[in-house]
C-alpha positions as CSV (number, residue, x, y, z in Angstrom):
1,M,155.0,91.7,48.8
2,G,153.4,90.6,45.6
3,G,150.4,88.5,45.0
4,A,147.3,88.2,42.9
5,A,144.2,90.1,43.8
6,R,141.6,87.7,45.1
7,S,138.0,87.9,44.2
8,S,135.0,86.3,45.7
9,P,134.0,82.9,44.2
10,W,130.6,84.5,43.5
11,A,132.2,87.1,41.3
12,T,133.7,84.4,39.0
13,R,130.2,83.1,38.5
14,G,128.7,86.5,37.5
15,Y,127.4,87.5,40.9
16,A,128.4,90.6,42.8
17,D,129.8,90.3,46.3
18,A,127.1,90.2,48.9
19,V,127.1,92.8,51.6
20,I,125.2,92.0,54.8
21,I,124.2,94.9,56.9
22,T,123.0,94.1,60.3
23,E,121.3,96.8,62.3
24,K,121.1,96.8,66.1
25,P,117.5,96.2,67.1
26,N,115.7,99.1,68.7
27,E,115.5,98.7,72.4
28,P,112.1,99.3,74.2
29,P,111.8,102.3,76.6
30,V,112.2,101.8,80.4
31,A,110.4,103.3,83.4
32,A,113.6,103.8,85.5
33,A,113.7,104.6,89.2
34,P,110.0,104.2,89.8
35,G,108.6,105.6,93.0
36,L,105.3,106.1,94.9
37,V,104.9,109.5,96.6
38,G,102.3,110.1,99.3
39,D,100.7,108.1,102.1
40,P,97.9,105.6,101.5
41,V,95.3,107.6,103.5
42,V,91.7,108.3,102.5
43,S,91.2,111.6,100.7
44,T,94.9,112.1,99.9
45,T,96.7,111.8,96.5
46,L,99.3,109.2,95.6
47,E,101.7,110.0,92.7
48,A,103.6,107.4,90.6
49,T,107.0,108.8,89.6
50,Y,109.6,107.4,87.2
51,T,112.3,108.5,84.8
52,Y,111.6,107.8,81.1
53,D,114.7,106.2,79.5
54,D,115.2,105.1,75.9
55,A,118.5,103.8,74.6
56,E,118.0,105.4,71.2
57,D,116.5,108.6,72.7
58,D,113.1,108.0,71.1
59,P,110.8,110.6,72.6
60,E,108.2,109.5,75.2
61,G,104.7,108.8,74.1
62,A,101.6,108.3,76.2
63,T,103.0,106.2,79.1
64,R,100.2,104.1,80.6
65,F,99.2,103.8,84.3
66,R,96.8,101.4,85.9
67,W,95.9,101.3,89.6
68,F,94.8,98.2,91.5
69,R,93.5,97.3,95.0
70,T,95.2,94.2,96.5
71,T,94.9,92.2,99.7
72,N,98.7,92.4,100.5
73,A,101.8,94.2,99.5
74,Q,102.8,91.4,97.1
75,G,99.7,92.0,94.9
76,A,97.4,89.1,95.9
77,N,93.8,89.3,94.6
78,R,94.6,92.3,92.4
79,T,91.5,94.2,91.2
80,V,91.6,97.0,88.6
81,I,90.3,100.3,89.9
82,P,88.0,101.6,87.1
83,G,89.0,104.9,85.6
84,A,92.3,105.1,87.5
85,T,94.7,105.6,84.6
86,S,96.9,108.6,85.4
87,S,100.1,109.0,87.4
88,D,98.0,110.6,90.3
89,Y,95.4,108.7,92.2
90,L,93.0,110.1,94.8
91,V,92.6,107.5,97.6
92,S,88.9,106.9,98.3
93,A,87.0,105.3,101.2
94,A,86.5,102.2,98.9
95,D,90.3,101.6,99.2
96,L,90.2,101.4,103.0
97,G,92.0,98.3,104.2
98,F,93.5,97.5,100.8
99,W,97.0,97.9,99.5
100,L,97.3,100.0,96.4
101,R,99.4,99.1,93.4
102,V,100.3,101.0,90.3
103,E,101.5,99.6,87.0
104,I,103.6,101.9,84.8
105,T,104.1,101.0,81.2
106,P,106.6,103.3,79.3
107,I,105.6,104.1,75.8
108,A,107.8,105.7,73.1
109,Q,106.6,107.7,70.1
110,S,108.8,105.8,67.7
111,G,111.1,102.8,67.5
112,A,110.1,100.0,69.9
113,L,106.9,101.5,71.3
114,S,106.1,99.6,74.5
115,G,108.5,98.8,77.3
116,A,108.1,96.3,80.1
117,P,105.6,97.4,82.8
118,V,106.9,98.0,86.4
119,E,104.7,97.7,89.5
120,L,104.9,99.5,92.8
121,S,102.8,98.9,96.0
122,T,102.1,101.0,99.0
123,A,104.0,99.9,102.1
124,F,100.9,99.4,104.2
125,P,97.1,99.2,103.5
126,V,95.0,102.4,103.1
127,Q,94.2,104.0,106.4
128,A,91.4,106.3,107.5
129,Q,92.1,110.0,107.7
130,A,93.0,111.2,111.2
131,G,90.5,113.4,112.9
132,G,86.8,113.1,113.3
133,E,85.3,111.4,116.3
134,P,87.2,108.6,118.0
135,P,85.9,105.0,117.5
136,V,83.2,103.9,119.8
137,V,83.0,100.4,121.2
138,T,79.7,99.3,122.7
139,T,78.9,96.1,124.6
140,Q,75.8,94.2,125.6
141,P,75.5,93.6,129.3
142,I,76.1,90.1,130.4
143,G,73.1,88.9,132.3
144,G,72.7,86.1,134.8
145,A,75.1,84.6,137.3
146,Y,78.2,82.7,136.2
147,Q,80.4,80.4,138.1
148,I,84.2,80.7,138.0
149,G,85.5,78.7,134.9
150,E,82.2,78.9,133.1
151,R,82.2,80.6,129.7
152,A,80.3,83.8,129.0
153,T,79.6,85.4,125.6
154,L,80.3,89.0,125.0
155,D,78.9,90.9,121.9
156,V,81.0,93.9,120.8
157,A,80.0,96.5,118.2
158,Y,82.6,98.9,116.7
159,A,81.6,102.2,115.0
160,S,83.7,105.0,113.5
161,D,83.2,107.9,111.2
162,L,87.0,108.1,110.4
163,A,86.5,106.5,106.9
164,A,83.8,108.9,105.9
């Protein structure tokens, strides 16, 4: 089959053929399969776990961790816990009654450096450590005579050393 060689219209005007090279963008790292190990109990340690993944095999850098106290498992009223920036967190008495959340932000040493943060929450609020003395409930005696159907007021005080 014969035919004339075709050249680019740019070549006839003195220009070289243009070559366009497109490079696939570098994907950010991912904190895959995140998990929270341990129970939210005062004086115990929680550990944030994950698998670092990078599509281009860029090595892991200094992945960031931030811990928060919240008023429910969905993260309402999130408050940063100062100084809590590692994968491990020692639960303190200040956490009692709060849910704990950790944010993991994967960081690569090269390429796209920062991945999307992932968050995990404890399944239930921080509890006091078992042991110690049982809680004590005290009441004030009700004085006077009351008739059936009449309202009485009862003051109750609760004390426990379980959170200490």
